[in-house]
Residue frames as qw, qx, qy, qz and C-alpha x, y, z in Angstrom:
[[0.208, 0.511, -0.052, -0.832, 27.67, -9.07, 8.19],
 [0.668, 0.495, 0.551, -0.070, 25.26, -9.60, 5.35],
 [0.269, -0.098, 0.495, 0.821, 26.32, -8.98, 1.79],
 [0.383, 0.326, 0.022, -0.864, 24.01, -6.87, -0.34],
 [0.374, 0.082, -0.796, -0.469, 23.25, -9.91, -2.49],
 [0.289, -0.278, -0.905, 0.144, 21.39, -11.45, 0.43],
 [0.001, 0.511, 0.533, -0.674, 19.51, -8.39, 1.58],
 [0.133, 0.582, 0.590, 0.544, 16.77, -6.34, 0.03],
 [0.015, 0.050, 0.248, -0.967, 15.75, -2.77, 0.64],
 [0.135, -0.565, -0.793, -0.185, 12.12, -2.63, 1.59],
 [0.132, -0.363, 0.060, -0.921, 9.71, 0.04, 2.71],
 [0.107, -0.403, -0.815, 0.402, 7.57, 0.11, 5.81],
 [0.149, -0.415, -0.356, -0.824, 4.31, 1.86, 4.97],
 [0.006, 0.140, 0.703, -0.697, 2.57, 3.18, 8.10],
 [0.321, -0.456, -0.597, -0.577, -1.21, 2.75, 8.11],
 [0.480, -0.567, 0.107, -0.661, -3.72, 3.46, 10.85],
 [0.838, -0.357, 0.257, -0.323, -3.92, -0.05, 12.25],
 [0.929, -0.030, 0.272, 0.249, -0.99, -1.90, 10.67],
 [0.055, -0.747, 0.469, 0.467, 2.30, -1.48, 8.84],
 [0.893, 0.435, 0.101, -0.061, 2.76, -2.79, 5.32],
 [0.471, -0.519, 0.558, 0.443, 6.06, -4.12, 3.99],
 [0.730, 0.664, 0.141, -0.077, 6.78, -3.63, 0.31],
 [0.734, 0.016, 0.212, 0.645, 9.89, -3.93, -1.83],
 [0.168, -0.560, 0.050, 0.810, 11.47, -0.55, -2.50],
 [0.087, -0.023, 0.652, 0.753, 10.79, -0.93, -6.23],
 [0.033, 0.599, 0.798, 0.057, 7.01, -1.00, -5.65],
 [0.071, -0.811, -0.287, 0.505, 7.02, 2.72, -4.81],
 [0.505, 0.600, 0.297, 0.544, 6.97, 5.05, -7.81],
 [0.143, 0.456, -0.145, 0.866, 6.75, 8.27, -5.78],
 [0.283, -0.536, -0.654, 0.453, 5.72, 9.61, -2.39],
 [0.047, 0.499, 0.236, 0.833, 3.57, 12.74, -2.61],
 [0.119, -0.002, 0.504, -0.855, 2.02, 15.06, -0.02],
 [0.159, 0.491, 0.845, -0.139, -1.60, 14.35, 0.82],
 [0.208, 0.077, -0.151, -0.963, -4.15, 16.29, -1.16],
 [0.572, 0.248, 0.555, -0.551, -7.90, 15.89, -1.06],
 [0.225, 0.073, 0.852, 0.467, -9.06, 13.54, -3.81],
 [0.460, 0.026, -0.246, -0.853, -11.98, 14.20, -6.13],
 [0.292, 0.094, 0.904, -0.298, -14.89, 12.14, -4.91],
 [0.414, -0.085, -0.546, -0.724, -18.07, 10.87, -6.51],
 [0.707, -0.193, 0.286, -0.618, -21.33, 9.52, -5.15],
 [0.968, 0.054, 0.011, -0.246, -21.63, 5.80, -4.54],
 [0.423, 0.587, -0.670, 0.166, -17.92, 5.06, -4.20],
 [0.834, -0.265, -0.468, 0.123, -16.93, 2.04, -2.09],
 [0.506, -0.861, 0.012, 0.039, -15.62, 2.94, 1.38],
 [0.765, -0.312, 0.265, 0.497, -12.07, 1.89, 0.47],
 [0.473, 0.449, 0.313, 0.690, -11.93, 4.27, -2.50],
 [0.237, -0.601, -0.290, 0.706, -11.18, 7.76, -1.24],
 [0.369, 0.855, 0.099, -0.351, -11.46, 9.33, -4.69],
 [0.781, 0.447, 0.135, 0.415, -9.20, 10.20, -7.59],
 [0.317, -0.788, 0.139, 0.509, -6.02, 12.25, -7.51],
 [0.617, 0.777, -0.113, 0.057, -4.08, 13.86, -10.33],
 [0.617, -0.575, 0.428, 0.325, -0.47, 12.77, -10.64],
 [0.273, -0.335, 0.648, 0.627, 1.83, 13.46, -13.59],
 [0.424, 0.230, -0.357, -0.800, -1.14, 14.17, -15.85],
 [0.377, -0.142, -0.900, -0.168, -2.77, 10.86, -14.85],
 [0.600, -0.422, 0.115, -0.670, -5.85, 10.28, -12.72],
 [0.361, 0.152, -0.898, 0.202, -5.20, 7.65, -10.08],
 [0.677, -0.556, -0.382, -0.293, -7.60, 5.94, -7.69],
 [0.011, -0.513, 0.612, -0.602, -6.64, 6.76, -4.08],
 [0.754, -0.255, -0.581, -0.168, -7.22, 3.71, -1.90],
 [0.433, -0.597, 0.499, -0.456, -7.40, 3.07, 1.81],
 [0.459, 0.188, -0.868, 0.012, -5.83, -0.33, 2.42],
 [0.131, -0.011, 0.767, -0.628, -7.34, -0.36, 5.91],
 [0.602, 0.231, 0.205, -0.736, -10.89, 0.12, 4.61],
 [0.698, 0.320, -0.524, -0.369, -10.32, -2.60, 1.99],
 [0.562, 0.128, -0.791, 0.207, -9.06, -4.98, 4.69],
 [0.562, -0.536, -0.627, 0.065, -11.55, -4.92, 7.56],
 [0.354, -0.328, -0.315, 0.817, -10.52, -1.53, 8.92],
 [0.184, 0.896, 0.401, -0.059, -11.58, 2.03, 8.29],
 [0.499, 0.527, 0.058, 0.686, -10.06, 4.93, 6.42],
 [0.390, -0.824, -0.213, 0.353, -8.60, 7.73, 8.49],
 [0.491, 0.648, 0.026, 0.582, -7.08, 10.94, 7.18],
 [0.568, -0.688, -0.196, 0.407, -4.76, 12.43, 9.77],
 [0.010, 0.962, -0.113, -0.248, -2.50, 15.50, 9.79],
 [0.286, -0.615, 0.641, 0.360, 0.64, 13.65, 8.67],
 [0.819, 0.329, 0.465, -0.064, -0.91, 11.72, 5.79],
 [0.015, -0.518, 0.612, 0.598, 1.01, 11.06, 2.61],
 [0.859, 0.383, 0.104, -0.323, 0.14, 9.34, -0.64],
 [0.436, -0.359, 0.751, 0.343, 2.24, 6.48, -1.95],
 [0.696, 0.518, -0.209, -0.451, 2.04, 6.08, -5.71],
 [0.638, -0.266, 0.720, 0.063, 2.66, 2.39, -6.30],
 [0.245, 0.324, -0.734, -0.544, 3.59, 0.61, -9.49],
 [0.839, 0.059, 0.157, -0.518, 0.63, -1.56, -10.49],
 [0.206, -0.382, 0.895, 0.105, 1.45, -5.26, -10.71],
 [0.674, 0.244, 0.591, -0.371, -1.75, -6.74, -12.10],
 [0.391, -0.005, 0.752, 0.531, -0.69, -6.75, -15.72],
 [0.342, 0.784, 0.513, -0.068, -3.52, -4.51, -16.95],
 [0.530, 0.270, 0.209, 0.776, -2.02, -2.32, -19.69],
 [0.052, -0.762, -0.235, -0.601, -4.23, 0.66, -18.81],
 [0.599, -0.793, -0.031, -0.104, -3.31, 0.55, -15.11],
 [0.604, 0.478, -0.418, 0.482, 0.27, 1.57, -14.42],
 [0.153, 0.219, -0.562, 0.783, -0.11, 3.05, -10.91],
 [0.463, -0.683, -0.529, -0.198, -2.39, 3.07, -7.91],
 [0.021, 0.561, -0.353, 0.748, -2.30, 5.51, -5.00],
 [0.642, -0.395, -0.642, 0.145, -2.40, 4.36, -1.38],
 [0.279, -0.843, 0.068, -0.455, -3.10, 6.55, 1.64],
 [0.649, 0.010, -0.564, 0.510, -0.36, 6.41, 4.31],
 [0.438, -0.838, -0.317, 0.072, -0.48, 7.88, 7.80],
 [0.277, -0.869, 0.273, 0.305, 3.07, 9.20, 7.67],
 [0.369, 0.723, -0.547, -0.204, 6.33, 8.95, 5.75],
 [0.990, 0.020, -0.140, 0.002, 7.48, 5.40, 4.91],
 [0.382, -0.753, 0.530, 0.081, 10.76, 4.13, 6.29],
 [0.686, 0.484, -0.539, -0.076, 13.39, 2.25, 4.37],
 [0.700, -0.484, 0.499, -0.165, 14.59, -0.98, 5.95],
 [0.340, 0.453, -0.804, -0.184, 17.05, -3.70, 4.97],
 [0.859, -0.151, 0.342, -0.350, 15.65, -7.20, 5.14],
 [0.089, 0.420, -0.872, -0.234, 17.14, -10.57, 4.29],
 [0.617, -0.042, -0.669, -0.412, 15.77, -13.98, 3.48],
 [0.361, -0.124, -0.834, 0.398, 15.75, -14.88, 7.17],
 [0.344, -0.274, 0.069, -0.896, 12.84, -12.56, 7.88],
 [0.080, 0.094, 0.929, -0.348, 10.83, -14.31, 10.59],
 [0.309, -0.403, -0.653, -0.562, 7.27, -15.22, 9.76],
 [0.270, -0.150, 0.472, -0.826, 4.71, -13.82, 12.18],
 [0.143, -0.292, -0.944, -0.058, 2.05, -16.22, 13.41],
 [0.221, 0.315, 0.354, -0.853, -0.89, -13.82, 13.26],
 [0.469, 0.571, 0.670, -0.070, -4.28, -13.85, 11.62],
 [0.213, -0.032, 0.417, 0.883, -4.25, -12.25, 8.19],
 [0.376, 0.558, 0.344, -0.655, -6.90, -9.85, 7.04],
 [0.683, 0.630, 0.364, 0.065, -8.34, -9.60, 3.55],
 [0.478, 0.848, -0.114, 0.197, -5.71, -8.51, 1.02],
 [0.298, -0.761, 0.573, -0.057, -2.85, -9.58, 3.28],
 [0.792, 0.353, -0.490, -0.086, -0.61, -12.25, 1.77],
 [0.772, -0.072, -0.491, 0.397, 1.64, -12.81, 4.75],
 [0.353, -0.912, 0.080, -0.191, 2.98, -11.33, 7.96],
 [0.730, 0.257, -0.396, 0.494, 6.53, -11.06, 9.24],
 [0.554, -0.778, -0.142, 0.262, 8.33, -10.00, 12.39],
 [0.511, 0.575, -0.104, 0.631, 10.71, -7.10, 12.00],
 [0.150, 0.305, -0.476, 0.811, 12.42, -5.93, 15.20],
 [0.001, 0.268, 0.835, -0.481, 9.55, -7.44, 17.22],
 [0.413, 0.383, 0.139, -0.815, 6.95, -5.57, 15.18],
 [0.561, 0.342, 0.749, 0.088, 4.44, -7.38, 12.99],
 [0.189, 0.460, -0.322, -0.805, 4.44, -6.14, 9.40],
 [0.709, 0.386, 0.551, -0.210, 1.95, -7.24, 6.75],
 [0.203, -0.173, 0.668, 0.695, 2.68, -8.06, 3.13],
 [0.509, 0.451, 0.258, -0.686, -0.15, -6.64, 1.04],
 [0.533, 0.302, 0.738, 0.281, -1.80, -8.28, -1.95],
 [0.068, 0.487, -0.143, -0.859, -1.43, -5.41, -4.42],
 [0.134, -0.043, -0.799, -0.585, -2.77, -7.50, -7.29],
 [0.132, -0.515, -0.838, 0.117, -5.84, -8.23, -5.16],
 [0.023, -0.601, -0.256, 0.757, -6.22, -4.51, -4.47],
 [0.125, 0.262, -0.506, -0.812, -6.18, -3.88, -8.21],
 [0.138, -0.263, -0.916, -0.270, -8.76, -6.64, -8.65],
 [0.021, -0.592, -0.619, 0.516, -11.04, -4.79, -6.20],
 [0.113, 0.508, -0.133, -0.844, -10.85, -1.77, -8.49],
 [0.175, 0.080, -0.783, -0.591, -11.62, -3.94, -11.51],
 [0.100, -0.389, -0.913, 0.070, -14.52, -5.68, -9.74],
 [0.029, 0.657, 0.433, -0.617, -15.97, -2.28, -8.85],
 [0.499, 0.702, 0.428, 0.274, -15.71, -1.22, -12.49],
 [0.184, -0.933, 0.038, 0.306, -13.21, 1.51, -11.64],
 [0.151, -0.604, 0.613, 0.487, -10.42, 0.43, -13.98]]
């Protein structure tokens, strides 16, 4: 049996074409999907802006930012993530999920998956024979900055 010192609680975030693995602490809140406010000329990966706790957050599609396409299905949720890029004005970003994330215990023996990584994917791991991707959240924030959105 593993002691809690050697394991970490992580979240599996279900996307259209992949599953992301994030530490539990990355998630600030999970909220029901609501249609974002859109504007003309937005990049395909930016679905619009949502209001959350009196803030306006960019709602992103990780799939569209990483060689896939955005899809809004009936079970969609929005994950409000703690921003990691160190920009004082950016505390949170919102990510579109296809369904509710699942909590999972992982340890340092997580097996690396030998798969091709897409843009904004830092690594891949095998979890119960499923490939999970570790997203580059700082890179996602950089996309927003490069597009002049933050």
